[in-house]
C-alpha positions as CSV (number, residue, x, y, z in Angstrom):
1,M,17.5,-15.1,-9.7
2,T,18.3,-17.0,-6.6
3,A,17.6,-14.3,-4.0
4,D,14.3,-14.1,-2.3
5,P,12.3,-11.7,-4.4
6,T,10.4,-10.3,-1.4
7,V,13.6,-9.1,0.3
8,P,14.9,-5.7,-1.0
9,P,18.6,-5.8,-2.0
10,A,21.1,-4.0,0.2
11,G,21.3,-0.3,-0.4
12,G,17.7,0.2,-1.3
13,D,15.4,-0.9,-4.1
14,D,16.2,2.0,-6.3
15,G,19.8,0.9,-6.8
16,V,21.3,3.8,-4.8
17,P,23.6,2.8,-1.9
18,A,22.4,3.7,1.5
19,A,24.3,6.4,3.4
20,A,27.0,5.4,5.8
21,G,25.5,4.4,9.2
22,G,22.2,3.6,7.7
23,G,21.1,7.3,7.4
24,P,18.9,8.6,4.6
25,R,20.3,8.8,1.0
26,P,20.7,12.2,-0.6
27,A,17.4,13.6,-1.7
28,A,18.7,14.2,-5.2
29,E,19.3,10.5,-5.6
30,H,15.7,9.6,-4.7
31,Y,13.6,8.1,-7.5
32,F,10.7,10.6,-6.6
33,A,13.0,13.4,-7.7
34,A,12.3,15.0,-11.2
35,E,16.1,15.1,-11.9
36,P,17.8,12.3,-9.9
37,G,21.5,12.7,-9.5
38,S,22.4,9.2,-10.6
39,S,22.8,8.5,-14.3
40,G,25.0,6.8,-16.8
41,R,25.6,3.2,-15.6
42,T,23.0,0.7,-16.6
43,H,22.4,-3.0,-16.3
44,A,19.9,-5.6,-17.5
45,V,16.9,-6.7,-15.5
46,A,15.3,-10.0,-16.6
47,F,11.8,-11.2,-15.7
48,A,8.9,-13.2,-17.0
49,A,5.3,-12.0,-17.4
50,G,2.3,-13.6,-19.1
51,G,4.5,-16.5,-20.3
52,R,7.0,-14.3,-22.0
53,E,10.6,-13.4,-21.1
54,Y,11.8,-9.8,-21.0
55,T,15.2,-8.3,-20.5
56,L,15.1,-4.6,-19.9
57,T,17.6,-1.8,-19.1
58,A,17.6,-0.2,-15.7
59,G,19.9,2.1,-13.9
60,R,20.6,4.0,-10.7
61,G,18.2,6.7,-9.5
62,V,15.0,4.9,-10.5
63,F,12.6,2.7,-8.5
64,S,13.7,-1.0,-8.1
65,A,16.7,-0.6,-10.4
66,R,18.2,-4.0,-9.6
67,R,15.3,-6.3,-10.3
68,L,11.5,-6.4,-11.0
69,D,10.1,-5.3,-7.7
70,P,7.8,-7.7,-5.9
71,G,4.7,-5.5,-6.1
72,T,5.0,-5.1,-9.9
73,A,5.6,-8.8,-10.2
74,V,2.4,-9.6,-8.4
75,L,0.5,-7.0,-10.4
76,L,1.7,-8.5,-13.7
77,R,1.0,-12.0,-12.5
78,K,-2.5,-11.5,-11.0
79,A,-4.2,-8.7,-13.1
80,P,-5.4,-9.8,-16.5
81,L,-3.0,-8.5,-19.1
82,P,-4.6,-6.8,-22.2
83,D,-5.7,-8.9,-25.1
84,A,-3.9,-8.7,-28.4
85,D,-6.8,-6.8,-29.9
86,E,-6.8,-4.1,-27.2
87,V,-6.3,-0.7,-28.9
88,G,-6.0,1.5,-25.8
89,P,-5.0,4.0,-24.9
90,L,-3.4,2.5,-21.8
91,L,-1.6,4.3,-19.0
92,D,1.4,3.1,-16.9
93,L,1.2,5.6,-14.0
94,G,4.6,6.0,-12.3
95,C,6.4,3.9,-14.9
96,G,9.9,3.8,-13.5
97,Y,12.2,2.2,-16.0
98,G,9.2,0.8,-17.8
99,P,8.5,-2.9,-17.0
100,I,4.7,-2.5,-17.0
101,T,4.9,-0.3,-20.2
102,A,7.0,-2.9,-22.0
103,V,4.6,-5.7,-21.1
104,L,1.5,-3.8,-22.0
105,A,2.9,-2.7,-25.3
106,D,4.1,-6.2,-26.1
107,R,0.8,-7.8,-25.2
108,A,-1.3,-5.3,-27.1
109,P,0.6,-4.5,-30.3
110,G,-2.2,-2.2,-31.6
111,A,-2.4,-0.1,-28.5
112,T,-0.9,3.3,-27.6
113,V,0.6,3.2,-24.2
114,Y,1.3,6.3,-22.2
115,A,4.2,6.0,-19.7
116,V,4.1,8.7,-17.1
117,D,6.7,9.5,-14.4
118,V,8.1,12.6,-12.7
119,N,11.6,11.2,-12.9
120,A,13.5,12.2,-16.1
121,R,15.9,9.3,-15.8
122,A,13.0,6.9,-15.5
123,R,11.5,8.3,-18.7
124,E,14.8,7.9,-20.6
125,L,15.0,4.3,-19.6
126,T,11.4,3.6,-20.4
127,A,11.9,4.9,-23.9
128,V,14.9,2.6,-24.3
129,N,12.9,-0.3,-23.1
130,A,9.9,0.5,-25.4
131,A,12.3,0.4,-28.3
132,A,13.7,-3.0,-27.1
133,V,10.2,-4.6,-27.4
134,G,9.6,-3.0,-30.7
135,A,7.1,-0.4,-29.4
136,A,8.9,2.9,-29.7
137,E,6.3,4.3,-32.1
138,R,3.4,3.4,-29.8
139,V,4.7,4.4,-26.4
140,R,4.3,8.0,-25.4
141,V,6.7,8.7,-22.6
142,S,5.8,11.8,-20.7
143,D,6.0,13.8,-17.4
144,P,2.6,14.2,-15.8
145,D,1.9,17.5,-17.5
146,G,2.7,16.3,-21.0
147,V,-0.3,14.0,-21.5
148,P,-3.0,15.6,-23.7
149,A,-6.0,16.7,-21.6
150,G,-8.5,14.9,-23.8
151,V,-7.0,11.4,-23.6
152,R,-9.2,8.9,-21.7
153,F,-7.7,5.6,-20.8
154,R,-9.2,2.1,-21.4
155,Q,-6.8,0.8,-18.7
156,V,-4.6,2.4,-16.0
157,W,-1.9,0.3,-14.5
158,S,0.1,1.4,-11.4
159,N,2.3,0.4,-8.6
160,P,1.7,3.8,-7.0
161,P,4.4,5.5,-4.9
162,I,2.9,4.9,-1.5
163,R,5.9,6.4,0.3
164,V,5.3,9.9,-1.0
165,G,2.7,10.2,1.7
166,K,-1.1,9.9,1.9
167,A,-1.9,13.4,0.7
168,E,0.3,13.2,-2.4
169,L,-0.9,9.7,-3.2
170,H,-4.5,10.7,-2.9
171,A,-3.8,13.7,-5.1
172,L,-2.2,11.5,-7.7
173,L,-5.1,9.1,-7.9
174,E,-7.7,11.9,-7.9
175,R,-5.9,13.4,-10.9
176,W,-5.6,10.3,-13.0
177,L,-8.5,7.9,-12.1
178,P,-11.1,10.4,-13.5
179,R,-9.4,10.0,-16.8
180,L,-10.6,6.4,-17.2
181,A,-12.9,5.8,-20.1
182,D,-16.5,5.1,-19.1
183,D,-15.8,1.4,-19.5
184,G,-12.2,1.6,-18.3
185,V,-10.5,-0.2,-15.5
186,A,-7.5,0.6,-13.3
187,W,-5.3,-2.0,-11.8
188,L,-3.4,-1.0,-8.7
189,V,-1.0,-3.0,-6.5
190,V,-0.4,-1.9,-2.9
191,A,1.4,-3.6,0.0
192,R,-1.0,-4.6,2.7
193,H,1.3,-3.2,5.5
194,L,1.4,0.1,3.6
195,G,-2.3,0.7,3.7
196,A,-3.9,-1.3,0.8
197,D,-7.1,-1.9,2.7
198,S,-7.5,1.8,3.8
199,L,-6.7,2.9,0.3
200,Q,-9.5,0.7,-1.0
201,E,-11.9,2.1,1.6
202,W,-10.9,5.7,0.6
203,L,-11.5,5.0,-3.1
204,V,-14.9,3.5,-2.3
205,G,-15.7,6.6,-0.3
206,L,-15.1,8.7,-3.5
207,G,-17.6,6.6,-5.4
208,W,-15.3,4.2,-7.2
209,A,-16.2,0.5,-7.6
210,V,-13.2,-1.3,-6.0
211,S,-12.7,-5.0,-5.6
212,R,-9.7,-7.0,-4.5
213,Q,-8.5,-9.0,-7.5
214,A,-5.9,-10.9,-5.7
215,S,-3.5,-11.1,-2.7
216,Q,0.0,-12.5,-2.8
217,K,3.2,-12.0,-0.9
218,G,1.7,-9.2,1.2
219,F,0.4,-7.3,-1.7
220,R,-3.2,-6.5,-2.8
221,V,-4.2,-6.1,-6.4
222,L,-7.1,-3.8,-6.6
223,R,-9.5,-3.4,-9.6
224,V,-11.0,0.1,-9.8
225,S,-13.8,1.1,-12.2
226,R,-16.7,3.5,-12.4
227,D,-19.3,0.8,-11.7
């Protein structure tokens, strides 16, 4: 890619053209929607992570449909990817079309990976991409309510949807972080200008052990654990 990866492409990072005059795009097209209006047309997204090359399928109506978004790129570059002997289970929270899921499943061939998203189109594409890396049988693609209640995760990975608003973001994390195993760890990436530092303070206030793993290109990578 020759474009600056920190600059979103025209029309929005979900691959949906902006409305005429710069107004908001239709709500049904938004990647936070459970049933986005866009479907059908797909294209390839190529990126590297952990010294390996990936080419996945993306499409309109999902987050960062045209390329690997900068936050996820920083997360995959700066957080330690799972070892080959990791058995999981692992969670990709807000999986989009599945770049984190694909990398986790590829790096840990013995692990079960849960890929969770409210967006049905995102879940469809994640399933396609899990198959593309030979992990279809180990990836459990689900809406948030479809994950068995008893599952506890060794690792949670997320580029959380900051733009849903603080209340919804906090509710999301309060729902899923308690599902970490006792020795589990969560890796979150958040843009500094979108409140990474205040989010860290809030998590600490809830009793989580939070440290800044890395900072790059305006993003913070946070490590979250029980102690």
